C-alpha positions as CSV (number, residue, x, y, z in Angstrom):
1,M,-6.4,-18.2,10.5
2,K,-9.7,-16.3,10.1
3,I,-9.2,-12.6,9.4
4,R,-11.5,-11.5,12.3
5,E,-9.7,-13.8,14.8
6,F,-6.4,-12.5,13.6
7,A,-7.7,-8.9,14.1
8,M,-8.5,-9.6,17.8
9,M,-5.1,-11.3,18.3
10,L,-3.2,-8.5,16.7
11,S,-5.1,-5.8,18.6
12,L,-4.1,-7.4,21.8
13,S,-0.5,-7.6,20.6
14,A,-0.6,-3.9,19.8
15,V,-1.7,-3.1,23.3
16,L,1.0,-5.2,24.8
17,G,3.5,-3.6,22.5
18,L,2.5,-0.1,23.6
19,I,2.9,-1.1,27.2
20,A,6.4,-2.6,26.5
21,C,7.6,0.5,24.8
22,G,5.9,3.0,27.1
23,S,9.1,4.5,28.4
24,D,10.2,5.4,24.9
25,D,6.9,6.8,23.8
26,A,6.4,9.0,26.9
27,N,9.1,11.4,25.7
28,P,9.3,11.3,21.9
29,A,12.2,13.2,20.3
30,S,11.4,16.4,18.5
31,D,12.9,15.0,15.3
32,G,9.8,13.5,13.7
33,G,8.6,12.0,17.0
34,V,11.2,9.3,16.9
35,S,12.2,7.8,20.3
36,G,14.1,4.5,20.4
37,S,12.3,2.0,18.3
38,A,9.0,3.8,18.1
39,M,7.6,7.2,17.1
40,V,4.5,9.0,18.4
41,D,2.2,11.0,16.1
42,S,1.6,14.3,18.0
43,R,-1.7,14.7,16.3
44,D,-3.5,11.9,18.1
45,G,-0.9,10.3,20.4
46,Q,-0.7,7.0,18.5
47,S,2.5,5.1,18.6
48,Y,4.1,3.3,15.7
49,R,7.0,0.9,15.6
50,I,9.8,2.1,13.3
51,V,12.6,0.3,11.5
52,K,15.8,1.4,9.9
53,I,16.7,-0.4,6.7
54,G,19.8,0.8,4.8
55,K,19.8,4.6,5.0
56,Q,16.0,4.9,5.4
57,T,13.8,4.9,8.5
58,W,10.2,3.7,7.9
59,M,7.2,3.2,10.0
60,A,6.9,-0.6,10.6
61,Q,3.1,-0.3,10.8
62,N,0.5,1.2,8.5
63,L,-0.7,4.7,9.3
64,N,-3.8,4.9,11.3
65,Y,-4.4,8.6,11.5
66,A,-8.2,9.4,11.1
67,A,-7.8,11.9,8.3
68,P,-10.8,13.0,6.2
69,N,-11.3,10.7,3.2
70,S,-10.0,7.6,5.0
71,V,-11.8,4.5,6.1
72,C,-11.4,1.3,8.1
73,Y,-11.6,-1.9,6.0
74,D,-15.3,-3.1,6.0
75,N,-16.0,0.1,8.1
76,N,-15.0,-2.0,11.1
77,P,-12.7,-0.3,13.7
78,D,-11.2,-3.7,14.5
79,F,-9.6,-3.7,11.1
80,C,-8.1,-0.2,11.7
81,A,-6.5,-1.5,14.9
82,M,-5.0,-4.3,12.9
83,Y,-4.3,-2.8,9.4
84,G,-4.4,0.9,9.9
85,R,-6.7,3.1,7.7
86,L,-7.2,3.1,4.0
87,Y,-6.7,6.5,2.4
88,F,-8.4,8.0,-0.6
89,Y,-6.5,10.3,-2.9
90,E,-7.5,13.7,-1.4
91,S,-6.1,12.9,2.0
92,V,-2.8,11.3,0.9
93,P,-0.4,14.2,0.4
94,T,-0.8,15.5,4.0
95,A,-1.6,12.3,5.8
96,C,1.8,11.7,7.4
97,P,2.8,13.4,10.6
98,S,5.4,16.2,10.8
99,G,8.9,14.9,10.1
100,W,7.6,12.1,7.9
101,H,6.3,11.9,4.3
102,I,4.5,9.7,1.8
103,P,7.3,7.7,0.1
104,K,8.4,8.5,-3.4
105,R,8.4,5.6,-5.8
106,E,12.2,5.8,-5.8
107,E,12.2,5.4,-2.0
108,W,10.3,2.1,-2.4
109,D,12.8,1.1,-5.0
110,E,15.6,1.9,-2.5
111,L,13.9,-0.3,0.1
112,F,13.6,-3.2,-2.3
113,S,17.3,-2.8,-3.3
114,A,18.4,-2.8,0.4
115,T,16.4,-6.0,1.1
116,G,16.9,-7.9,-2.1
117,V,13.3,-7.8,-3.1
118,T,12.8,-7.7,-6.9
119,E,9.6,-6.6,-8.6
120,G,7.7,-9.5,-10.2
121,D,9.5,-12.4,-8.5
122,H,8.9,-14.3,-5.3
123,T,11.3,-12.4,-3.0
124,M,8.6,-10.3,-1.3
125,E,8.4,-12.8,1.6
126,K,11.3,-11.0,3.2
127,L,9.0,-8.0,3.9
128,L,5.7,-9.7,4.7
129,S,4.4,-10.2,8.2
130,K,4.7,-13.7,9.8
131,E,0.9,-13.9,10.3
132,G,-2.3,-13.0,8.5
133,W,-1.6,-13.9,4.9
134,T,-3.9,-16.5,3.3
135,L,-3.8,-18.0,-0.2
136,Y,-7.2,-18.8,-1.8
137,E,-6.9,-22.2,-3.6
138,G,-10.5,-22.7,-4.5
139,P,-14.1,-22.3,-3.1
140,F,-13.9,-22.2,0.7
141,V,-10.3,-23.5,0.7
142,T,-7.6,-21.4,2.2
143,R,-4.1,-21.9,3.6
144,D,-1.6,-19.7,5.4
145,R,1.0,-18.1,3.1
146,N,2.9,-15.9,5.5
147,G,6.2,-14.1,5.0
148,S,9.5,-14.4,6.9
149,D,9.6,-10.6,7.8
150,D,13.4,-10.6,7.8
151,Y,13.7,-6.9,8.3
152,G,10.8,-6.2,10.6
153,F,8.9,-4.2,8.0
154,S,5.8,-6.4,8.6
155,V,3.6,-5.8,5.5
156,L,0.1,-6.8,6.4
157,P,-2.6,-7.8,3.9
158,A,-4.9,-4.8,4.5
159,G,-6.7,-4.9,1.1
160,S,-8.3,-1.8,-0.4
161,A,-11.5,0.2,-0.6
162,N,-13.5,1.9,-3.3
163,T,-15.6,5.0,-3.4
164,S,-18.6,2.7,-4.3
165,G,-18.4,1.4,-0.7
166,T,-16.9,-2.0,-1.6
167,F,-13.8,-3.6,0.1
168,A,-11.5,-6.2,-1.4
169,S,-8.5,-8.5,-0.8
170,A,-7.9,-8.3,2.9
171,G,-5.9,-11.4,3.7
172,T,-4.3,-11.6,0.3
173,D,-3.2,-8.1,-0.9
174,A,-1.4,-5.0,0.5
175,E,-1.6,-1.8,-1.5
176,F,0.5,1.3,-0.7
177,W,0.6,4.8,-2.0
178,A,3.7,6.2,-3.6
179,Y,4.4,9.4,-5.7
180,K,7.0,10.8,-8.0
181,Y,7.9,14.5,-8.2
182,K,7.0,16.5,-11.2
183,D,9.6,18.8,-12.7
184,W,8.1,21.8,-10.9
185,G,7.8,20.0,-7.5
186,F,5.4,18.0,-5.4
187,G,1.7,18.5,-5.5
188,I,-1.6,16.6,-5.7
189,D,-1.1,16.5,-9.4
190,G,2.1,14.5,-9.2
191,Y,2.6,11.1,-10.6
192,W,1.0,8.6,-8.3
193,Y,1.8,4.9,-8.1
194,R,0.4,1.8,-6.4
195,I,2.9,-0.6,-4.7
196,L,1.1,-4.0,-4.6
197,F,2.1,-7.0,-2.6
198,S,-0.2,-9.8,-3.7
199,R,-0.9,-13.4,-2.7
200,E,-4.2,-13.6,-4.6
201,D,-2.9,-15.8,-7.4
202,P,-0.3,-18.4,-6.5
203,S,1.5,-17.8,-9.9
204,L,1.6,-14.1,-9.3
205,S,2.7,-13.9,-5.6
206,A,5.0,-10.9,-5.9
207,V,5.4,-7.2,-5.5
208,Y,4.5,-4.8,-8.3
209,E,4.6,-1.1,-9.0
210,K,1.9,0.5,-11.2
211,Y,1.4,4.0,-12.5
212,L,-2.1,5.3,-11.6
213,S,-4.3,7.3,-13.9
214,K,-6.5,10.1,-12.5
215,E,-9.5,8.8,-14.3
216,D,-9.3,5.4,-12.7
217,E,-7.4,4.1,-9.6
218,I,-6.4,7.5,-8.2
219,I,-9.9,8.9,-7.7
220,H,-11.7,5.7,-6.8
221,D,-9.5,3.5,-4.7
222,A,-8.2,3.8,-1.1
223,R,-4.9,2.3,0.0
224,S,-2.6,1.9,3.0
225,I,0.2,4.4,3.8
226,R,3.6,3.7,5.2
227,C,5.4,6.9,6.1
228,V,9.1,7.3,5.7
229,K,11.2,9.7,7.8
230,D,12.3,13.0,6.2
């Protein structure tokens, strides 16, 4: 399915989903905004599906809060409606709403352990959405390569952005921010990681963690955010 067609379809699904869960969202609980199977961001009123996996509660959609230093893929609001926003380094530490936080690298590892996903192999299908993933096999040739979404985590291929104004890999890759505490606590100078779900190369269709250096990927690249409950 073409990415723009999928964007229109998913935007409609999101609207219908909000209608369906309206009774839950109208009175979000004070504990992180959680109410039933959804949470509401008090900053802008946006609603997000949530999912409990093991001992963790995650947003089941990418964050779409319009923080400074964040963008829509291709600068197109339709992609924000579908994928959420892409966040540059400066906005990441404070992007999640109250009661939620940017996941630590170890929290991603806990998610993978609970779902049986192993870094570097082909088990990531369990966390991928059932629509929107394409695999590029050659010039002008694509085919669907969707996941099974066994746990309702619904990873979408939102791609990434760069400070140069370029966008890449929507339809084939999902990149998420993660951090690791330093010995003296959390801060913008913590150890940052990229969690990558990739379909770009058939032989490398897997999930990977990568440490990010300040001189390269941290400063220049924007990624998706999945918030986890405190």
